[in-house]
C-alpha positions in Angstrom: 0.0 0.0 0.0 1.5 3.3 -1.1 1.9 5.9 1.6 0.9 3.5 4.4 2.2 2.8 7.8 1.7 -0.4 9.7 0.0 0.0 13.0 -1.2 -2.4 15.8 -4.5 -4.1 15.8 -5.5 -2.1 18.9 -4.7 1.2 17.2 -6.6 0.2 14.1 -9.7 -0.7 16.1 -9.5 2.5 18.2 -9.5 4.5 14.9 -12.3 2.5 13.3 -14.4 2.3 16.4 -17.7 0.4 16.4 -19.4 2.3 13.6 -20.4 0.4 10.5 -20.4 3.8 8.6 -16.6 3.7 8.6 -16.5 0.6 6.4 -15.3 1.5 2.9 -14.9 -1.6 0.9 -13.4 -5.0 0.5 -11.0 -6.8 -1.9 -10.3 -10.5 -2.0 -7.9 -12.5 -4.0 -6.6 -16.0 -3.7 -4.0 -15.1 -1.1 -5.5 -12.3 1.0 -8.6 -10.4 2.0 -8.5 -6.7 2.6 -11.1 -4.6 4.3 -11.0 -0.8 4.1 -12.3 1.7 6.6 -12.5 5.6 6.5 -12.2 7.1 10.0 -10.8 10.4 11.4 -9.4 11.5 8.0 -7.5 8.2 7.5 -8.0 5.1 5.4 -7.4 2.0 7.5 -6.7 -1.3 5.8 -6.8 -4.7 7.4 -5.0 -7.3 5.3 -5.6 -10.9 6.3 -3.2 -13.4 4.7 -5.2 -16.5 4.2 -2.2 -18.8 4.0 -0.7 -17.8 7.3 -3.9 -16.7 8.9 -2.1 -13.5 10.0 -3.7 -10.0 9.8 -1.8 -6.8 9.4 -3.2 -3.3 10.0 -2.2 -0.2 8.0 -3.2 3.5 7.9 -3.0 5.7 4.9 -3.4 9.4 4.6 -6.5 10.2 2.4 -4.7 13.0 0.7 -1.5 11.1 -0.1 -2.6 10.5 -3.7 -3.7 14.0 -4.2 -0.3 15.2 -2.9 1.5 13.0 -5.4 -0.5 14.6 -8.2 0.4 18.1 -6.9 4.0 17.3 -6.7 4.0 15.9 -10.2 2.3 19.0 -11.5 4.5 21.5 -9.6 7.2 22.0 -12.4 4.4 22.7 -15.0 2.6 25.1 -12.7 5.9 27.0 -12.0 6.6 27.2 -15.7 3.1 28.5 -16.3 3.4 31.2 -13.6 6.8 32.3 -14.9 5.4 32.6 -18.4 2.5 34.7 -17.0 4.6 37.2 -15.2 5.6 39.3 -18.2 1.9 40.0 -18.7 1.6 41.7 -15.3 -0.1 45.1 -16.0 1.6 48.3 -14.7 -1.5 49.4 -13.0 -3.9 47.1 -11.3 -6.7 47.3 -8.6 -6.1 45.9 -5.2 -7.6 42.5 -6.1 -5.5 42.1 -9.2 -2.4 43.4 -7.3 -2.9 40.8 -4.6 -3.2 38.1 -7.3 0.1 39.1 -8.9 1.8 39.4 -5.5 0.6 35.8 -4.7 2.0 34.6 -8.0 5.4 36.2 -7.3 5.4 34.7 -3.8 4.6 31.2 -5.2 7.4 31.5 -7.7 9.8 32.6 -5.0 8.8 29.7 -2.7 9.1 27.2 -5.5 12.7 28.3 -6.3 13.7 28.6 -2.7 13.9 32.4 -2.5 11.0 33.1 -0.2 12.9 35.6 1.9 14.2 37.6 -1.0 
């Protein structure tokens, strides 16, 4: 499981609780059964190995996949902002000025020059 951390059985059940609304799905193949739960902003997976009869418990951040996409897109977003900057008007109202200031700050943060 990508972006997951193994936890104890006790920790998993403390997170899941006794609420059937936390259940989020089930996958079975010839070697294992996996039950998924959503609780407290985390996805919990219980993987039961059918051969060894051992269960393992994992948590996964719900936003982990979204963060991966954002990281993958970051270079393209930086390039787009840098291409946009020469279009900044000489005069702008306060809303537009704030937008351009935010764009400049985002570029500085992306290239490691936040304090400049």
